[in-house]
C-alpha positions as CSV (number, residue, x, y, z in Angstrom):
1,X,108.0,-68.9,-168.1
2,X,108.1,-66.1,-166.0
3,X,109.1,-66.8,-162.6
4,X,107.9,-63.4,-160.4
5,X,107.0,-59.8,-162.1
6,X,108.0,-57.0,-160.1
7,X,106.5,-53.4,-161.2
8,X,109.4,-52.7,-164.1
9,X,111.0,-56.1,-164.2
10,X,110.3,-59.9,-164.6
11,X,112.5,-62.7,-163.9
12,X,112.6,-66.4,-165.9
13,X,115.0,-69.5,-165.6
14,X,118.1,-69.6,-166.9
15,X,117.7,-71.7,-170.2
16,X,121.0,-74.1,-171.6
17,X,123.1,-71.9,-174.2
18,X,123.3,-68.5,-171.3
19,X,126.2,-69.6,-169.7
20,X,127.4,-66.2,-171.5
21,X,125.5,-64.1,-169.5
22,X,127.2,-64.3,-166.2
23,X,130.8,-64.2,-168.1
24,X,129.4,-60.8,-169.4
25,X,128.3,-59.7,-166.4
26,X,131.2,-60.5,-164.7
27,X,133.7,-59.2,-167.1
28,X,132.9,-55.5,-165.3
29,X,135.5,-55.0,-162.5
30,X,133.5,-52.7,-161.1
31,X,129.8,-55.4,-160.7
32,X,132.5,-57.2,-158.8
33,X,134.0,-55.4,-156.7
34,X,132.1,-56.8,-153.8
35,X,131.6,-60.3,-154.2
36,X,135.8,-61.8,-154.0
37,X,136.3,-60.9,-157.3
38,X,135.7,-64.4,-158.4
39,X,134.6,-64.4,-162.7
40,X,132.4,-66.8,-163.6
41,X,133.2,-68.0,-167.9
42,X,130.3,-69.2,-170.1
43,X,131.6,-72.4,-169.7
44,X,131.3,-72.1,-166.0
45,X,127.8,-70.7,-166.1
46,X,126.4,-73.5,-168.6
47,X,127.7,-75.7,-165.5
48,X,125.5,-73.6,-162.9
49,X,122.2,-73.4,-165.2
50,X,122.5,-77.3,-164.8
51,X,122.8,-77.2,-161.4
52,X,119.5,-75.0,-161.3
53,X,117.4,-76.9,-163.4
54,X,118.4,-80.1,-161.6
55,X,118.6,-78.8,-158.1
56,X,116.6,-75.7,-157.6
57,X,113.9,-74.5,-160.3
58,X,112.0,-77.8,-159.6
59,X,111.2,-76.1,-155.7
60,X,111.1,-72.7,-156.8
61,X,114.7,-71.8,-155.3
62,X,117.8,-70.9,-157.4
63,X,119.0,-67.9,-159.8
64,X,117.1,-66.5,-162.0
65,X,118.4,-63.8,-164.6
66,X,116.3,-60.7,-164.9
67,X,114.7,-58.5,-167.9
68,X,113.6,-54.7,-168.0
69,X,109.3,-55.3,-169.3
70,X,109.6,-52.0,-171.4
71,X,112.9,-53.1,-173.4
72,X,113.5,-57.1,-173.3
73,X,117.3,-55.9,-171.8
74,X,119.3,-58.6,-169.7
75,X,119.9,-56.5,-166.6
76,X,121.7,-59.0,-164.4
77,X,120.4,-62.0,-162.3
78,X,118.9,-62.7,-158.9
79,X,118.8,-65.3,-156.3
80,X,116.0,-66.7,-153.5
81,X,118.0,-70.2,-152.0
82,X,118.6,-72.0,-149.2
83,X,121.4,-69.7,-146.6
84,X,124.4,-71.7,-147.4
85,X,125.9,-73.6,-144.7
86,X,122.8,-73.8,-142.5
87,X,120.2,-75.8,-141.6
88,X,118.0,-73.6,-140.7
89,X,115.1,-72.7,-142.6
90,X,116.1,-69.1,-143.3
91,X,115.8,-68.3,-147.6
92,X,118.6,-66.2,-149.0
93,X,117.9,-63.6,-151.6
94,X,120.7,-61.5,-153.4
95,X,121.4,-59.8,-156.9
96,X,124.2,-58.9,-158.9
97,X,123.3,-56.4,-161.5
98,X,125.1,-54.4,-165.2
99,X,126.4,-51.6,-163.9
100,X,124.6,-49.3,-166.6
101,X,121.1,-50.1,-164.2
102,X,122.7,-49.4,-161.1
103,X,120.8,-46.3,-159.4
104,X,117.4,-47.1,-160.9
105,X,115.3,-48.8,-158.2
106,X,115.6,-52.2,-159.3
107,X,117.6,-53.9,-156.7
108,X,115.3,-52.7,-154.6
109,X,112.3,-53.3,-156.1
110,X,112.7,-56.9,-157.4
111,X,114.1,-57.6,-154.0
112,X,110.9,-57.1,-151.7
113,X,109.4,-59.2,-154.1
114,X,111.4,-61.9,-154.1
115,X,110.7,-61.4,-149.7
116,X,107.3,-61.5,-150.4
117,X,107.8,-65.1,-152.8
118,X,110.4,-66.2,-149.7
119,X,107.6,-65.8,-146.8
120,X,105.5,-68.2,-148.8
121,X,107.8,-70.9,-147.8
122,X,108.9,-69.7,-144.8
123,X,109.2,-67.4,-142.2
124,X,112.5,-65.7,-142.2
125,X,114.7,-64.1,-145.7
126,X,118.0,-63.0,-145.3
127,X,120.7,-61.4,-147.1
128,X,124.2,-60.7,-146.7
129,X,127.0,-58.4,-148.1
130,X,130.5,-56.9,-147.4
131,X,130.1,-53.9,-144.6
132,X,132.1,-51.6,-147.1
133,X,129.0,-52.2,-149.5
134,X,127.0,-49.4,-148.6
135,X,124.8,-49.5,-151.5
136,X,123.4,-52.7,-150.7
137,X,122.9,-52.2,-147.3
138,X,120.9,-49.0,-148.3
139,X,118.9,-51.9,-150.6
140,X,118.4,-54.3,-147.8
141,X,117.0,-51.0,-145.4
142,X,114.6,-50.1,-147.8
143,X,113.2,-53.3,-147.4
144,X,112.9,-53.2,-144.3
145,X,115.6,-55.6,-143.6
146,X,118.2,-55.3,-140.5
147,X,121.1,-56.1,-139.4
148,X,122.2,-59.1,-137.5
149,X,125.2,-60.1,-137.1
150,X,128.7,-60.3,-138.4
151,X,129.3,-63.5,-140.2
152,X,132.0,-65.6,-141.8
153,X,130.8,-66.6,-145.6
154,X,133.3,-68.7,-147.2
155,X,136.4,-66.9,-146.1
156,X,134.5,-63.6,-145.9
157,X,133.3,-60.8,-143.1
158,X,129.8,-60.1,-144.1
159,X,126.9,-58.4,-142.9
160,X,123.7,-60.3,-142.4
161,X,120.5,-58.7,-142.8
162,X,116.9,-60.7,-142.2
163,X,113.8,-59.7,-141.8
164,X,110.7,-62.1,-140.4
165,X,107.4,-62.2,-142.0
166,X,105.2,-59.5,-140.7
167,X,107.8,-56.6,-141.2
168,X,107.9,-55.5,-144.2
169,X,104.7,-54.3,-143.9
170,X,106.3,-51.4,-141.8
171,X,107.9,-48.1,-143.5
172,X,109.0,-45.1,-141.5
173,X,106.5,-41.9,-141.3
174,X,107.1,-38.9,-143.8
175,X,108.5,-36.5,-141.5
176,X,110.6,-34.3,-142.7
177,X,113.0,-32.0,-140.7
178,X,111.0,-28.8,-141.2
179,X,108.1,-30.2,-138.4
180,X,110.7,-31.2,-136.3
181,X,112.1,-28.0,-136.0
182,X,109.2,-26.7,-135.7
183,X,107.3,-28.6,-132.5
184,X,111.1,-28.8,-130.9
185,X,111.8,-24.7,-131.2
186,X,108.1,-25.2,-129.0
187,X,109.0,-27.5,-126.4
188,X,112.1,-26.7,-124.2
189,X,111.3,-30.4,-122.6
190,X,111.3,-31.9,-126.4
191,X,115.3,-30.9,-125.5
192,X,117.5,-33.7,-126.6
193,X,115.2,-36.2,-128.5
194,X,116.3,-36.9,-132.3
195,X,114.8,-37.4,-135.1
196,X,115.5,-40.4,-135.6
197,X,114.7,-41.4,-131.7
198,X,111.2,-39.6,-132.0
199,X,110.0,-41.1,-135.4
200,X,107.2,-43.9,-136.1
201,X,106.9,-46.7,-138.2
202,X,103.6,-46.8,-140.8
203,X,101.5,-49.6,-142.1
204,X,100.1,-47.6,-145.0
205,X,98.1,-50.6,-146.1
206,X,94.5,-50.0,-144.5
207,X,93.5,-53.8,-143.8
208,X,96.9,-54.5,-142.0
209,X,96.7,-51.8,-140.4
210,X,93.7,-52.0,-138.8
211,X,94.4,-55.5,-137.6
212,X,97.7,-54.5,-136.3
213,X,95.4,-51.8,-133.9
214,X,93.3,-55.1,-132.8
215,X,95.8,-57.5,-131.5
216,X,98.2,-54.5,-129.5
217,X,94.9,-53.6,-127.9
218,X,95.1,-53.1,-124.5
219,X,98.7,-55.1,-124.2
220,X,102.2,-54.4,-124.2
221,X,104.3,-53.2,-127.0
222,X,106.4,-56.3,-126.4
223,X,103.4,-58.8,-126.3
224,X,101.5,-57.7,-129.4
225,X,105.1,-57.8,-131.5
226,X,105.0,-61.2,-130.4
227,X,101.2,-61.7,-131.2
228,X,101.5,-59.9,-134.4
229,X,104.2,-62.2,-135.2
230,X,102.2,-65.3,-134.9
231,X,99.6,-64.2,-136.5
232,X,101.2,-63.6,-139.7
233,X,102.4,-67.1,-139.6
234,X,99.3,-68.3,-138.7
235,X,97.6,-66.5,-141.4
236,X,99.6,-65.6,-144.1
237,X,99.2,-63.6,-146.6
238,X,97.4,-61.9,-143.8
239,X,93.9,-60.7,-146.2
240,X,90.3,-60.3,-145.4
241,X,90.0,-63.7,-147.3
242,X,92.1,-65.3,-145.2
243,X,91.1,-64.2,-141.7
244,X,88.4,-65.7,-142.6
245,X,88.6,-68.8,-144.0
246,X,91.0,-69.4,-141.2
247,X,89.0,-71.4,-137.8
248,X,88.4,-68.7,-135.1
249,X,90.5,-71.6,-132.4
250,X,93.4,-71.6,-134.5
251,X,93.4,-67.5,-134.6
252,X,93.4,-67.9,-130.9
253,X,96.5,-70.0,-130.5
254,X,98.0,-66.2,-131.9
255,X,97.4,-65.6,-128.5
256,X,94.1,-63.6,-128.9
257,X,91.0,-63.8,-127.4
258,X,87.8,-65.2,-128.5
259,X,87.2,-60.6,-128.5
260,X,89.4,-59.6,-130.2
261,X,89.3,-62.8,-133.2
262,X,85.7,-61.6,-133.6
263,X,86.5,-57.7,-134.3
264,X,89.4,-59.9,-137.2
265,X,86.9,-61.3,-138.8
266,X,84.3,-58.6,-138.5
267,X,87.0,-56.0,-139.9
268,X,87.5,-58.2,-142.7
269,X,83.9,-58.7,-143.0
270,X,83.6,-55.0,-143.3
271,X,86.7,-54.2,-145.7
272,X,85.0,-56.8,-148.5
273,X,82.1,-55.7,-148.7
274,X,83.6,-52.1,-148.5
275,X,86.9,-52.4,-150.1
276,X,85.9,-49.1,-152.6
277,X,86.1,-47.0,-149.6
278,X,89.3,-48.1,-148.5
279,X,90.5,-47.9,-151.5
280,X,89.5,-43.9,-151.5
281,X,90.2,-43.5,-147.8
282,X,92.7,-40.5,-148.4
283,X,90.0,-38.7,-149.7
284,X,88.3,-38.3,-146.5
285,X,88.4,-35.8,-144.2
286,X,89.8,-37.0,-140.4
287,X,86.8,-36.8,-139.0
288,X,85.1,-39.0,-141.9
289,X,87.8,-41.2,-141.9
290,X,86.8,-41.6,-138.1
291,X,83.4,-41.8,-138.7
292,X,83.8,-44.5,-141.2
293,X,85.9,-46.8,-139.4
294,X,84.2,-46.9,-136.0
295,X,81.0,-48.6,-138.1
296,X,83.0,-51.6,-137.6
297,X,82.7,-53.5,-134.0
298,X,86.3,-53.5,-132.4
299,X,87.2,-50.0,-133.8
300,X,87.1,-47.4,-131.5
301,X,88.1,-43.1,-131.6
302,X,91.3,-44.3,-130.6
303,X,92.2,-47.2,-132.7
304,X,90.6,-44.6,-135.7
305,X,93.5,-42.3,-134.0
306,X,96.1,-44.4,-134.4
307,X,94.7,-45.0,-138.0
308,X,95.2,-41.8,-139.0
309,X,98.9,-40.5,-137.5
310,X,99.9,-44.3,-138.3
311,X,98.1,-45.8,-141.8
312,X,97.6,-42.6,-143.5
313,X,100.2,-40.3,-142.0
314,X,97.8,-37.3,-141.4
315,X,100.7,-34.5,-139.8
316,X,98.4,-32.7,-137.8
317,X,96.8,-35.3,-135.3
318,X,97.1,-36.5,-131.6
319,X,94.8,-37.9,-129.3
320,X,93.5,-37.3,-126.1
321,X,92.3,-41.0,-125.5
322,X,95.8,-41.9,-125.2
323,X,96.6,-42.4,-122.1
324,X,100.2,-42.1,-122.8
325,X,100.2,-38.8,-124.5
326,X,97.7,-37.9,-121.7
327,X,100.1,-38.1,-118.8
328,X,102.7,-36.7,-121.2
329,X,100.9,-33.8,-121.4
330,X,99.3,-33.5,-117.5
331,X,103.3,-33.5,-116.9
332,X,104.5,-30.7,-119.2
333,X,101.6,-28.2,-118.2
334,X,101.9,-29.6,-114.8
335,X,98.1,-30.5,-114.4
336,X,96.2,-33.1,-112.6
337,X,93.1,-34.6,-114.6
338,X,94.0,-33.0,-118.2
339,X,90.1,-32.1,-119.4
340,X,89.8,-32.8,-123.3
341,X,90.0,-28.7,-123.3
342,X,93.0,-28.7,-122.1
343,X,94.7,-30.9,-124.1
344,X,93.6,-29.9,-127.0
345,X,94.6,-26.2,-126.1
346,X,98.1,-27.3,-125.6
347,X,98.7,-29.7,-128.8
348,X,97.1,-26.8,-131.0
349,X,100.3,-25.2,-131.0
350,X,102.1,-27.4,-132.3
351,X,99.4,-27.5,-135.6
352,X,100.0,-27.9,-138.1
353,X,102.4,-30.4,-137.1
354,X,100.3,-31.7,-134.4
355,X,101.3,-36.1,-135.4
356,X,104.9,-34.8,-135.2
357,X,104.6,-33.3,-131.3
358,X,102.5,-36.7,-130.3
359,X,105.5,-38.7,-131.4
360,X,108.4,-36.2,-129.4
361,X,105.7,-37.1,-126.7
362,X,105.8,-41.1,-127.4
363,X,109.1,-40.5,-126.9
364,X,109.5,-38.7,-124.0
365,X,107.8,-41.0,-122.1
366,X,110.9,-43.4,-123.0
367,X,112.9,-41.3,-122.0
368,X,114.8,-41.8,-118.5
369,X,114.2,-39.6,-115.2
370,X,117.2,-37.3,-115.1
């Protein structure tokens, strides 16, 4: 029976008599280079399989052998288990792959699916790696996991990475060096702001992105992050059906007003009624997207413009309605009560990279005053 599938891979339980799979995998010194160089024999593998069956598999946890869908070739194993040596409700992911399957994106692909599997029962998923294992660290970052701390694991100092439910939606905005250089050269005030400093994260799932926008409306970023985390814990997975199926009072306990709860419900109903339109939303122009989204109660022009930037990753968008952006432009051109026409005149010189310029302006607002 298949335990979990990704786009190109599937996991199933190890079976009795497959202990040799551990031995074959560990025979390669490169495979065990960053694992303490411990090598399992076929007999030890059989003992582990027996343990998996009695202690793990019935709980949906344990070590699973991994195969490529197109060839059915065994490529290694992945695990989802209780974090070792802790009493916390944290699940840990891990993997070990045959060397000929390195560099194909398999580790990242299946790890993302294991994280989602873990989120079905816990709020936090972790992973560990030796600090010198840069490839493994990169896999964790690609899964949106972030560095937590250096810990002692069975005598080895390892880096612990974690991800909390809801954080997996965020991806880095696809900004290129050209757009950064273009804006940097135009505006002297942008000096000292690096590409890493200005870049934002996006949520490319339209429904989830709009849910987050509603949560963050008219509250601080810190407060919004807290409410967002609570919402993802109470309503999971975050789907239109689950929003509609969750009692209003329960959602309010996340820290949302009754009005925002009603906005989430309206969004969920609208999304289900217009799913095909959302699936084709990238085919619409900026103005068409704004017109489409502002039909939804609780979604105004500002939210729609943020959607263009932070969901669809449109490269040439800004928003006069955003108070921070407007204030920064006022300071730069030294004018009070800037009009929309004056704002657009300033931003237009950054076209076709007004989105990058907006990121610069947001970052500039956080820069200490000299």
